[in-house]
C-alpha positions in Angstrom: -27.9 17.5 -12.0 -25.3 18.5 -10.0 -27.0 21.9 -8.9 -30.0 20.0 -7.0 -27.3 18.8 -5.0 -24.7 21.5 -4.8 -24.8 25.1 -5.2 -22.0 26.9 -7.2 -19.6 27.1 -4.2 -19.4 23.6 -3.2 -19.0 22.6 -7.1 -15.9 24.7 -7.0 -14.5 23.5 -3.5 -15.2 19.7 -5.3 -13.1 20.6 -8.1 -10.6 22.0 -6.0 -10.5 19.0 -3.9 -9.9 16.7 -7.3 -7.0 18.7 -8.6 -5.2 19.4 -5.0 -5.7 15.0 -5.0 -4.0 15.0 -8.2 -1.2 17.0 -7.4 -0.4 15.2 -4.0 -0.8 11.6 -5.1 2.0 11.5 -7.6 4.4 13.1 -5.3 3.4 11.0 -2.5 4.5 8.4 -4.8 8.0 9.5 -5.3 8.7 9.8 -1.5 10.0 7.1 0.4 8.6 7.9 3.8 5.2 7.7 2.5 3.2 4.9 3.7 1.9 2.4 1.2 -1.7 3.0 2.7 -1.3 6.8 2.2 -0.3 6.7 -1.3 -3.3 4.5 -2.3 -5.6 6.2 -0.4 -4.5 9.0 -1.9 -5.0 7.5 -5.6 -8.3 6.0 -4.6 -9.4 9.1 -3.3 -8.6 11.0 -6.5 -10.7 8.4 -8.6 -13.2 8.4 -6.4 -13.8 12.3 -6.6 -13.7 12.4 -10.4 -16.1 9.5 -10.9 -18.6 11.1 -8.3 -18.1 14.4 -10.6 -18.9 12.2 -13.3 -22.3 11.0 -11.8 -23.4 14.3 -10.5 -24.4 15.5 -14.2 -26.8 12.7 -14.2 -30.5 13.7 -14.9 -31.9 11.6 -11.8 -28.9 11.4 -9.1 -29.1 7.9 -7.5 -30.7 7.5 -3.9 -27.2 7.5 -1.7 -25.3 10.1 -4.0 -25.6 12.8 -1.1 -24.2 10.0 1.6 -21.3 8.7 -1.0 -20.5 12.3 -1.7 -19.9 13.1 1.8 -17.9 10.3 2.8 -15.8 10.7 -0.3 -14.7 14.4 0.5 -14.2 13.2 4.0 -12.1 10.3 3.0 -10.0 12.7 0.6 -9.4 15.5 3.3 -8.3 12.8 5.7 -5.8 11.7 3.3 -4.5 15.1 2.2 -4.4 16.1 6.0 -1.9 12.9 6.6 0.1 13.9 3.5 0.3 17.3 4.5 1.4 16.5 8.0 4.3 14.2 6.3 5.4 17.4 4.0 5.6 19.4 7.4 7.3 17.5 9.7 10.2 16.2 6.9 12.7 16.0 7.2 13.0 17.0 11.0 10.7 14.1 11.7 8.2 11.3 10.8 4.8 12.3 11.7 3.5 9.3 14.5 1.8 7.0 12.0 1.3 3.4 12.3 1.1 1.4 9.4 -2.1 2.3 8.1 -1.2 6.0 8.1 -3.7 7.5 10.5 -2.3 8.7 13.9 -2.4 6.7 17.0 -4.0 8.0 19.8 -4.6 6.6 23.3 -7.7 6.6 24.9 -9.3 4.8 27.7 -11.1 1.7 26.2 -14.0 0.0 27.5 -15.0 -3.5 26.9 -18.2 -3.5 24.9 -21.1 -5.9 24.4 -23.2 -4.2 21.5 -23.9 -5.3 17.9 -23.3 -2.3 15.7 -24.3 -2.3 12.2 -21.3 -0.6 9.8 -22.6 0.9 6.2 -20.0 1.8 3.4 -20.8 3.9 0.6 -18.7 3.6 -2.4 -18.6 3.9 -6.4 -18.0 1.2 -8.6 -16.3 1.9 -12.5 -17.2 -0.5 -15.1 -14.5 -1.0 -18.2 -16.4 1.2 -20.3 -16.7 4.3 -17.9 -20.1 3.8 -16.3 -20.1 4.1 -12.7 -22.6 2.9 -10.0 -23.2 3.9 -6.1 -23.0 0.8 -4.1 -24.0 0.1 -0.3 -22.5 -2.4 1.7 -23.7 -3.7 5.2 -22.7 -6.1 8.1 -23.8 -6.5 11.7 -21.3 -7.6 13.8 -20.1 -7.2 17.7 -17.8 -4.1 19.3 -14.9 -5.4 21.2 -14.2 -1.6 22.9 -15.0 1.4 22.5 -13.8 4.5 23.6 -13.7 8.7 22.8 -11.2 7.9 19.9 -13.0 5.2 18.1 -14.3 1.8 18.3 -13.2 -2.1 17.3 -15.7 -4.2 15.5 -14.9 -7.7 15.1 -15.7 -7.8 11.2 -13.7 -10.8 9.3 -11.8 -10.4 6.4 -14.6 -11.8 3.8 -17.1 -8.8 5.0 -16.6 -5.4 3.6 -13.8 -7.3 1.7 -13.1 -3.6 -0.3 -13.0 -1.5 2.9 -9.6 -0.9 3.8 -7.3 1.9 5.9 -8.2 5.5 5.6 -12.0 4.3 3.8 -14.7 5.9 5.5 -17.9 3.6 7.2 -21.0 4.8 9.0 -21.1 3.0 12.7 -25.3 2.3 13.4 -26.6 1.1 16.6 -30.3 0.1 16.5 -32.7 0.0 19.5 -36.2 -1.2 20.3 -38.3 -1.3 17.1 -34.9 -0.8 14.9 -34.7 3.0 14.9 -31.4 4.2 14.9 -30.2 5.3 18.4 -26.5 5.6 17.3 -25.0 6.6 13.8 -21.5 8.2 13.1 -19.0 8.2 11.0 -15.6 6.6 11.2 -12.6 6.3 8.9 -10.8 2.6 9.2 -7.5 3.3 11.1 -6.5 -0.5 11.4 -7.7 -3.8 9.9 -6.4 -7.2 10.6 -7.6 -10.6 11.1 -9.1 -9.6 14.5 -11.7 -6.8 12.8 -11.4 -3.0 12.2 -10.2 -0.5 14.3 -12.3 2.4 13.6 -11.2 6.5 14.6 -14.6 8.5 15.0 -14.8 11.4 12.7 -15.8 14.2 15.4 -16.9 16.6 12.6 -19.7 18.5 15.2 -20.9 19.2 18.8 -23.8 16.4 17.9 -21.1 13.7 17.2 -19.7 14.5 20.4 -22.6 14.2 22.6 -23.5 11.2 21.1 -19.8 9.2 21.3 -20.2 10.6 25.0 -23.7 9.2 25.2 -22.4 5.7 24.0 -19.8 5.3 26.2 -21.9 6.2 29.3 -24.4 3.6 27.8 -21.6 0.8 27.8 -20.2 1.6 31.0 -24.0 1.2 32.4 -24.3 -2.0 30.1 -27.2 -0.5 28.4 -28.3 0.7 24.6 -27.5 4.8 23.9 -31.1 6.6 24.5 -32.7 7.4 21.6 -33.9 9.9 19.4 -29.9 11.6 19.7 -28.6 10.8 16.4 -30.7 10.2 12.8 
């Protein structure tokens, strides 16, 4: 049950998040200055949160429920943040957004020679109201990395449903297959060349691990193990 994963306070926050998305999505659709990807992101996030709340009342929660919930909440908050910035800056000036609706920031990029695994947790709804959780992965080379994010050469056919505003896990395995780097990132750009991802820097541990990753790339080495899980 939901109580096995979240106490009453997080339940209330989840409902509040659902209500905020339900209010923001139609407002965004009426704005001519709202990027299409942001409009889509708000509507998708609203459906995802609603679906997760239905899954949460099941007697037995799916194995990936906690991770899927965390990712969906992150996507929802990112979309709401972008919408709030849009509202706050209009009509004086539009926020600095590229086509994907994610703020573009400049960071020194380092050419990378590493293979990363991308993991995506998502929900799928069927025609009769059922909801299932699905995890998809692909392993591809990273072209460059920075303190702001990482660019991964992912063909369009792989993780085809993942687009701008979606959250993925970026993982790197060391010797023996153990994870030595694991951080969440949001898709800021996707084109024929691959995915441009922005790190979700939601804690000191993530910042330290990203710094360690950059140091390892500079040395041409694999990040030291034991820092991420």
